[in-house]
C-alpha positions as CSV (number, residue, x, y, z in Angstrom):
1,M,14.6,18.8,16.9
2,K,11.3,17.0,17.0
3,K,9.2,16.8,13.8
4,S,6.4,19.0,15.2
5,E,8.9,21.7,16.1
6,L,10.6,21.5,12.7
7,R,7.2,21.7,10.9
8,K,6.3,24.9,12.8
9,K,9.8,26.5,12.3
10,Y,10.1,25.7,8.6
11,K,6.5,26.7,7.8
12,E,7.3,30.1,9.4
13,L,10.6,30.4,7.6
14,R,8.8,29.8,4.2
15,L,6.1,32.3,5.0
16,Q,8.8,34.9,5.4
17,L,10.0,34.4,1.8
18,S,8.7,36.9,-0.7
19,D,7.1,35.7,-3.9
20,E,10.2,36.9,-5.8
21,E,12.6,35.0,-3.5
22,I,10.5,31.8,-4.0
23,E,10.7,32.2,-7.8
24,D,14.5,32.9,-7.7
25,K,15.2,30.0,-5.3
26,S,12.9,27.7,-7.3
27,I,14.8,28.5,-10.5
28,Q,18.1,27.9,-8.7
29,I,16.9,24.5,-7.5
30,A,15.8,23.5,-11.1
31,N,19.2,24.6,-12.4
32,K,21.0,22.8,-9.7
33,A,18.9,19.6,-10.4
34,L,20.6,19.5,-13.8
35,E,23.8,18.4,-12.0
36,L,22.1,15.2,-10.6
37,P,23.0,11.9,-12.2
38,I,19.4,11.1,-13.0
39,W,18.8,12.0,-16.6
40,N,19.0,8.5,-18.2
41,Y,15.7,7.4,-16.7
42,K,12.2,7.3,-18.2
43,F,9.5,8.1,-15.6
44,Y,9.8,11.1,-13.3
45,H,7.2,11.7,-10.6
46,L,6.8,15.4,-9.7
47,F,4.5,17.1,-7.2
48,L,2.7,20.2,-8.2
49,S,3.3,23.1,-5.8
50,I,0.8,24.3,-3.2
51,T,1.5,28.0,-3.7
52,S,-0.4,29.0,-0.5
53,Q,2.1,26.9,1.5
54,K,5.0,28.7,-0.3
55,E,6.4,25.4,-1.5
56,V,9.3,25.2,-4.1
57,N,7.7,26.1,-7.4
58,T,8.1,22.9,-9.4
59,E,7.1,24.6,-12.6
60,Y,10.8,25.1,-13.4
61,L,11.6,21.4,-12.7
62,L,8.7,20.5,-15.0
63,Q,10.2,22.7,-17.7
64,V,13.5,20.9,-17.3
65,L,11.9,17.5,-17.5
66,Q,9.8,18.4,-20.5
67,G,12.8,20.0,-22.2
68,K,14.6,16.6,-21.8
69,D,11.5,14.9,-23.2
70,K,10.9,12.8,-20.1
71,N,7.6,11.2,-19.0
72,V,6.3,13.3,-16.1
73,V,3.9,11.7,-13.7
74,I,1.9,13.8,-11.2
75,P,0.1,12.7,-8.1
76,K,-3.6,12.9,-7.0
77,T,-4.3,12.7,-3.3
78,D,-7.0,10.5,-1.8
79,F,-7.6,11.7,1.7
80,K,-10.0,8.9,2.5
81,T,-7.5,6.2,1.9
82,G,-4.3,8.2,2.5
83,K,-3.0,7.1,-0.8
84,L,-1.5,8.9,-3.9
85,F,-2.6,8.0,-7.4
86,H,-0.2,8.8,-10.2
87,Y,-1.1,10.1,-13.7
88,L,1.0,10.7,-16.8
89,L,1.0,14.5,-17.5
90,T,0.0,15.1,-21.1
91,D,-1.3,18.1,-23.1
92,Q,-4.8,16.9,-22.4
93,T,-4.4,16.6,-18.6
94,L,-6.9,18.8,-16.8
95,I,-5.5,20.1,-13.5
96,K,-7.7,21.6,-10.8
97,T,-6.9,22.7,-7.2
98,N,-8.6,20.5,-4.6
99,R,-10.0,21.8,-1.3
100,W,-6.6,21.7,0.3
101,N,-5.2,23.9,-2.5
102,I,-3.2,21.0,-4.0
103,P,-3.2,21.2,-7.8
104,E,-4.1,17.7,-9.2
105,P,-5.0,15.9,-12.4
106,Q,-8.7,15.2,-12.7
107,E,-8.2,12.0,-14.7
108,G,-5.9,10.5,-17.3
109,I,-3.5,7.6,-17.8
110,E,-2.7,6.0,-14.5
111,I,0.9,4.9,-14.0
112,S,1.8,2.2,-11.6
113,T,4.5,2.9,-9.0
114,E,6.6,0.1,-10.4
115,K,7.3,2.1,-13.5
116,L,8.6,5.2,-11.6
117,D,12.3,5.8,-11.7
118,V,12.7,9.1,-10.0
119,V,10.5,10.9,-7.5
120,F,10.7,14.6,-6.4
121,I,9.4,14.9,-2.9
122,P,7.9,17.9,-1.1
123,L,9.2,18.5,2.4
124,L,9.5,21.1,5.1
125,A,12.9,20.1,6.5
126,F,15.6,17.4,6.1
127,D,18.6,16.3,8.1
128,Q,22.2,15.4,7.3
129,K,21.2,11.7,7.0
130,G,18.5,12.3,4.4
131,H,15.5,12.0,6.8
132,R,12.7,14.4,6.0
133,V,9.8,16.1,7.6
134,G,6.7,16.6,5.5
135,Y,3.3,17.8,6.6
136,G,2.7,14.7,8.8
137,K,0.1,12.8,6.9
138,G,2.4,10.1,5.6
139,F,1.3,10.2,2.0
140,Y,4.8,10.1,0.6
141,D,6.1,7.5,3.0
142,R,3.2,5.1,2.1
143,F,3.7,5.9,-1.6
144,L,7.5,5.3,-1.4
145,A,7.1,2.1,0.5
146,G,5.3,0.7,-2.6
147,C,8.0,1.8,-5.0
148,R,10.9,-0.3,-6.3
149,P,13.8,-0.3,-3.9
150,D,16.1,1.4,-6.5
151,I,13.8,4.4,-7.1
152,V,15.7,7.7,-6.8
153,K,14.2,9.9,-4.1
154,I,14.9,13.6,-4.4
155,G,13.8,16.2,-1.9
156,V,13.7,19.9,-2.8
157,S,14.1,22.6,-0.2
158,F,14.8,26.3,0.1
159,F,16.9,25.6,3.2
160,G,19.9,23.4,4.1
161,P,19.7,20.5,6.4
162,V,19.2,20.5,10.2
163,K,21.7,18.4,12.1
164,E,19.3,15.6,13.1
165,I,15.6,14.9,13.1
166,K,14.4,13.2,16.3
167,E,11.6,10.7,16.1
168,V,12.7,8.9,12.9
169,Y,10.6,5.8,12.5
170,A,11.1,2.6,10.5
171,S,8.3,3.6,8.2
172,D,10.1,6.9,7.3
173,I,11.8,6.5,4.0
174,P,15.0,8.6,3.6
175,L,16.0,10.6,0.6
176,S,18.7,9.7,-2.0
177,Y,19.4,13.5,-2.6
178,C,18.1,16.8,-1.6
179,V,18.5,19.9,-3.8
180,T,18.7,23.4,-2.4
181,P,19.4,26.6,-4.3
182,E,23.0,26.4,-3.3
183,K,23.9,22.7,-3.1
184,I,23.0,19.0,-3.8
185,Y,23.1,16.8,-0.7
186,K,23.7,13.1,-1.4
187,F,22.8,10.4,1.1
188,G,24.2,6.9,1.2
189,H,21.2,4.6,1.8
């Protein structure tokens, strides 16, 4: 399927999920993530969920990371430049929702992309090769292009993979893993 078709289909599928289903599946994803071979790293980048888009609730992944005493880094979106900025999450971090309903840090300790070891990535759909479809603005592809080549890229999804995403571009950065409530998909890139 084309990316535009997948965006439409998976937005509709997410909208059909009840709040209870989202919570249950998000907890299952966080529990499944414990099986990933990623727990020896230091800096973990985690997006904060847009609840109006019925995204995976990353609060549970955050609890896992904090329970393992990891450094959690959260993004702030700059729509003028199309870039993400990354801030260490601390007890003092003030988080506010921007005009696109994205919860973001207001300020704090900025962390360079070179320090990041693992990044959890929002997506709408992914395929059997680890290609993903996001919202189409390219924020994560630009961000990931500036990261170390060995960064571990983990998608989270309520749904399993589609067979193939058409229109994969050279600038599209594939996932290392994708975690669903039922399974971890590993990709050999």
